[in-house]
N, C-alpha and C positions, 0 to 999 in steps of 0.2 A: 369295448375291450381295448386294452393297450396294444400297440404294435408288437408283433413277434417276428423275429428274424429266423427264416428257414434257410438252412445252409446245405450246400453239397460240394464236396471236393472230388476231383479226379486226381489220381496219384500214380506213382511208379510202382506201388506195391501196397502191402497191407499194414506196415508198421513203421512209424518214424524212428522207433528205437533200433530198427534194423537198417537204417540209412535211407529209407524210402522218403520221397519228397512229393509235395503237391505240384501238379501240373496245371490245374484249372480250379477256379473257385466261382461259385455263383451263390448269391444271397437274394432272397425275395422277402419283402416286408409284407406281412399279412395283418390286415386290420379289419375288424368286423366281418371276417370271412372272405375278404377280397384282397387280391394282390394290389398293392398301391405303389410299389417301387421295386426296382431291380438293380443288382450290380453283378457283373460278370467279367472275368478276365482270365486268359491264359497267363501262366507265369513261368519264368525261366529260373530254375533253381540250380542250374549248372550240372544236372545229372542226365544220364542217357535213359531213354525209354526203351524197354524191351519190345521185340517184335510182337509178343503176345499182347502186351498192353496197347500197343499201337492198333492192333486189330480189334481189341475189345472196346476201346474208347473212340477210335478214329483220330486221336491226337498223335501227331507225328513228331519226330525229332526236329524236322524242319520248322514246324509250327512253333515249337518251344524256343528254338534259336531266335526266332523273330519276335518273341513275346517280351514284355517288360520284366525287369528283375523281380524276383519273389518278394524282396524287401519292400519295394515300391507298391506292389499289389496288396500285400498284407496290411500296409499302412492305410491304403485307401479303403480296404475292406473293414478295417477296424473303425475308421471314421464313419463309414456307412452304417455299421451296426449300432454304434453309440452304446447306450445302456439298455438296449432292447434285450429281453430274454431270448434264448436261442432254442431251436428245434432242428432235428435232422432225422432222416430215416436210417436206422441202425446207428444211432447217435454216438455210440462209444467210438466208432471209427472216425467220424468227422470231428468229434471233440478232441481226439488225440492229435489230429493234424492241425486243428485250429490252435491248440495250445502250443504244440511243438514249433510251428512256423512263426508264431508271435514271439516265443521265447528266444528264437535265434537272433532276433533283432532288438532285444531289450524290451523293457516294460513301459517306456515313455508313451508309446502310441497305443498300448494295449487297453482294450475297453475294460470297464470295471467288472464285467461279467466273464472275464477270461477263464476263471476257474469255477464259475457257477455251474450248477447242474444243467444239462440239456434235457429237454423233453424229447422223447423218442416215438415217432409215429409207428415204428415196428412193434415196440413193446405195448403201446396203447392199443394197436390193432389186435394183438394177441388177447388183451383183456376184453375188448368190446366185440370182436368178430371171430370168436373161436371156430365158427363154421367155415371160415376161409380155408381153402386148400393149401395155400402157401402165404407166407408173410413177406416175401420179396416185394420190392416196390412195384415192379411190373405186374406181378400177380394181383396185388391189391388194387392197382389201377384198373385192371380188367374186372375185378370183383365189384368195384364201385362205378364202373363205366366212366373212368377218367381218362383223358387223352393226353399223350405226350405231344408237345408242340414241335418237337424235332427228334432227332435220334436219341434213344435212351442211352445211358452211360456217358452223356455229356452233361456238364454240371448244371446248366440252366434248365434243360428239359427235366432233369431229375428233381431239382429244387422246386420247380413249378408244380410238378405232380405231388411232391411231398407236401407242399403248401395246400393244394386242393384236398389232399387226404386229411391234413390237419383240420381244415375247415369243416370237412364232413364229420370228423371225430367230435369237434366242438358242438356241431349241430345235434349230433346223436346224444351227447352228454346232456344238452339242454332238454331234448325231447324225452329221453328215457328217465332222467333222474331229476328233472325240474331244477337244473343248475342255471341260474340267471347269467352268471359270468364264468364260463369254464376257463379260468385264467391259467397262466403258465404254472403257478404254484400248485394248483389242483392237478394239472396234467402230470407233473412230476410225481405227485403222490399216487395217482391212479396207476401209473405204469409200474409202481413198486408193490402194489397189492396183489394178493393171490387172485386167480381168475374168478373164483366164486365169491370174493369178498368186496367187489366193487360197490355194490349197492349199500352194504353196511358201512363201508369206509366213507362214502360220500355223505351218508346221513350224519355220521359223526363229525365229518369235516364241516358241513353246513351248520351243525349245532354249535360248534365252537366259534365259527365265524359270526353267527347270529348273536352269540352271547358276548361278543366283543373281545374275546381272548385270542391269543395266538394259537393257531392250529397245531396239534401235536405232530 
């Protein structure tokens, strides 16, 4: 399998359109089901963190004041990702901040996948593990017996668990549906199918790939 970048942001709030900014980013590269490299940094975007967010993430205003500028961190993160396809848990959240933070500093350093679809381990889990009681990252980690390396709601700990969850998803796609290479393109398709249509969708996808045409 080609490398996949699994990303997680910690932020001051829920939406960059409401003025919220990233405070920490972590990216792990997953290849053949294993984490092969990591990038992590706090970032100073010049905004204040609320007391609630400080308590929730453990990231304080003092930590942010000592962190490198957001522009510098995002340039490094962009170079680290390169052209790898991207994955996150609750990916719509992380994709918004990924795009918004890169857009603030122009497109010169932006990766070619800046506007490409993210695969989402939350949506994929809803399709593959409907018996799970919750689809929050911590709940799915407990469901699959995956361990956080440090405090949850810090970017690296969450990115690592999301990567381990993605590896489990890929293994289950291989085992359940005889998918030789559960690539990023297939992951994006699976997360968009109805819960009861995964098997049918994969059969059709594999049929078009085997036939040598572009999948619908």
